[in-house]
C-alpha positions in Angstrom: 39.8 -46.8 24.9 37.7 -46.7 28.1 34.6 -48.2 26.4 32.3 -49.9 28.8 34.4 -49.3 31.9 32.7 -46.1 33.0 35.7 -43.9 32.2 34.5 -40.7 30.6 31.0 -41.9 29.7 29.3 -40.4 32.8 28.5 -43.8 34.4 28.8 -43.3 38.2 29.9 -39.7 37.9 26.9 -38.3 39.8 27.3 -40.7 42.7 31.1 -40.2 42.8 30.9 -36.4 42.7 28.2 -36.4 45.3 30.3 -38.5 47.6 33.3 -36.3 46.9 31.3 -33.2 47.8 30.0 -34.8 51.0 33.6 -35.6 52.0 34.7 -32.1 51.2 31.8 -30.7 53.2 32.8 -32.8 56.2 36.4 -31.8 55.9 35.6 -28.1 55.6 33.2 -28.3 58.6 35.9 -30.0 60.7 38.3 -27.3 59.7 35.9 -24.5 60.6 35.7 -25.9 64.2 39.3 -24.9 64.9 40.3 -22.4 62.2 38.7 -19.1 61.2 37.4 -18.9 57.6 39.8 -16.0 56.9 42.8 -18.3 57.5 41.9 -20.6 54.6 40.3 -18.3 52.0 41.5 -20.3 49.1 39.7 -23.5 50.4 36.6 -21.5 51.0 36.6 -20.1 47.5 37.2 -23.6 46.1 34.4 -25.1 48.3 31.9 -22.5 46.9 33.1 -23.3 43.3 32.8 -27.0 43.8 29.1 -26.5 44.8 28.5 -24.3 41.8 28.3 -21.1 43.8 30.5 -18.8 41.8 28.9 -15.6 43.1 29.4 -16.7 46.7 33.0 -17.6 45.9 33.5 -14.2 44.4 32.1 -12.5 47.5 34.4 -14.6 49.7 37.4 -13.6 47.6 36.4 -10.0 47.5 36.0 -10.0 51.3 39.5 -11.5 51.6 41.0 -8.9 49.2 39.4 -6.1 51.1 41.1 -7.2 54.3 44.5 -7.5 52.7 47.1 -4.9 53.3 48.8 -3.6 50.1 48.1 -4.4 46.5 46.7 -7.9 45.8 48.9 -10.4 44.1 48.4 -11.2 40.5 47.2 -14.8 41.3 44.3 -13.5 43.3 43.2 -11.0 40.7 43.4 -13.8 38.1 41.2 -16.0 40.3 38.7 -13.1 40.5 38.8 -12.9 36.7 37.9 -16.6 36.5 35.0 -16.2 38.9 33.6 -13.3 36.9 33.9 -15.4 33.7 32.1 -18.3 35.4 29.2 -15.9 36.2 29.1 -14.8 32.6 29.7 -11.2 33.4 31.7 -10.4 30.3 31.8 -6.6 30.8 33.3 -7.2 34.3 35.8 -9.7 32.8 36.9 -7.1 30.2 37.3 -4.5 32.9 39.2 -6.8 35.2 41.5 -7.8 32.3 42.3 -4.2 31.5 43.0 -3.4 35.1 45.2 -6.5 35.4 47.3 -5.3 32.4 47.6 -1.9 34.0 48.8 -3.3 37.3 51.0 -6.0 35.8 52.1 -4.9 32.3 53.7 -7.6 30.1 56.5 -5.3 29.1 58.0 -5.2 32.6 60.8 -7.6 33.4 59.7 -10.8 35.4 59.9 -9.8 39.0 57.7 -6.8 38.3 55.1 -8.4 36.1 54.7 -11.7 38.1 54.1 -10.2 41.6 
């Protein structure tokens, strides 16, 4: 049941997550030495989220979306929706959901609603 072994009771979670964040920071810093941030936007957004910076993650995603040619894929718009939800901006979430349904209606056959 995990009782007493530290699983799920929070024991050691702070130290483990701090060590994991430090390892992530080192890996991202090493990556930035040889690759531009624009080349790994998804990692950059995930890094900001891991540190609890939802607004900065949203800004990084919006910057990436602005540079994209053509309409953004549904996956990226859904990620943007998650970030807005993390920020607690419900009015923006509602607006983004409505726009997502307009761009990718559920009534279309699969190749058109899953782009």
